[in-house]
N, C-alpha and C positions, 0 to 999 in steps of 0.2 A: 273821227269826231267823238268827243266825249259825251257821255250820257249826262243829262241834266239832273238825274235822280241820285247821283252819287253824293254821299254825305261827306262833309268836311269834319275833321277832328282827328283825335289820336286813337289808334287801335289799342286793344287790350294788351297786346304784346309790347307795344311801345311804352305804355304806362308801366308795365311790370319791369321792363329794362331800366327805366328811370328810377323806380323805387329800389331796385337792386343796387344800382350805383350809389344812391344816397345811403343805403344801409352799409355798404362796404366802406364808404368814407367815414361814417359814424363809428364803425368798429375800429378803424385805425385811429381816430381822434380821441375816443374816450379814455384809453389808458394814459395818454399824454395829458389830458385834462385832470385826471386824478392825481398824477404826479405833480403837476403844477399847483394844484390846490393844496396838497400836502406840504410842498415847499413853502407856500405862502403862510400856512398855519405855523410851520416851524420858525420862520423868520419873525412872525408876530410874537411867538412864545419867547424868543430871544429878546425882543424889544420889551416885553412885559417883565422879563427877569431884570433887565436894565432899569426899568421904572421902579421896581421894588427895591433894587440895590440903592438907587438914589434916595428913595423914601427912607430906607433904613439909615442911611448916612445922615439925612436931615433929622430924623427922629432921635438918633444918638446925640447929635449936637444940641438938640432942644431939651431932651429929657435925661441925658447922661447914661442911657442904656438903650439896647436894641428892643424893638417891639417883639413881643413873643407870639403874636397872632397877626394875620393879615387884616383882621377886623380893626385892630388897634391902629393900623396905618390908614384905614379907610375913613369915610365920612363919619362925623360924630352922630351918635344916636339922639342926643339932646340938641341944644342950640349952640353950646360952646365947644370949641375944639379942645382936646386934652389928651392925656396918655391913652385913654380907651377909644379914642376916635380922633386921630390927628388930622384927618382930611388931606392926606398926602398922596393917596391913590384913589382911583374911581371905585365906586361901589361894586360894579360887576367884577373887577379884579380882586377886591377885598373878599368877595364871596368864595374865592379859591378855585374857580373854574371859569375859563374864558378862552374862546377861540379854539376849542377842541383840546385844550390842555388843562390839567389839574395841577394847581400850585400848592405845595406843602412847605410851610415855614416852621422851623424849629429854632428856638433861640434861648439864650441865657442873657444876663445883663450885658456881657461883653463879647459875645460871639453869636453867629447865627448861620444856619444852612437853609438853602432854598432849593427845592426840587420842582421840576416841571416834567410831568409825564403825560403822554397822550391819553385821552379818555378812551379811545379805541385804537389800539396799536395797529399800524398798517393802514388805517383809514384816515385818522386825523393827524398822524405823525409816525415817523419811523425812527425818531431820535428822542432820547431823554436828556434833560439838562440839569446842571447843578451849579450853584455858586455859593459863596460864603462871604465873610467880611473882607476878604482880599479883593472882592469885586470882579473876579475873573469868572466868566461864564464858561463852563466845561460841558462837553456833550459826549454821548455814548450812542453809537449806532447799534440798536438792539433794544429788547424789551426790558432788560435789567436797568434799574435806575443808575444814572451817572453819579459819580462821587468825586472826592477831592483828587483821586488818582486818574480820572478820565482826562483825555486831551483837551486843552483849551480851544475855543473857537478862534480861528484865524481870521 
């Protein structure tokens, strides 16, 4: 016959075992989560490069030259759009940093280069990106910036 004074519930050992199992699962999942996040940020950086490429093409067809700064592609500072604020890319992208990547534009009237480098290499990205007026996005696995000799993204 069972005692009526026996308490129902979990023992300390049972709770510790459940906590240990949860910690083991978390230790396995966290590295995969970090890699998935980095992959997402890299894919977003590639899309931002494409957006800036498209904006440069539109800017060239409108003004007969490439924009020399990202701010020139961004929203106008005043009310009207013009060569200093064409309104072709969002304001946060025109600031030069978005989604864990830093975008650097260098241009003359008839050519440009665009680099995207992780803000924190190994945390926000493990690749660097490059494109120019050929509109081909190139990448480099490593901390050194990609350039025109880097392999194109397939």
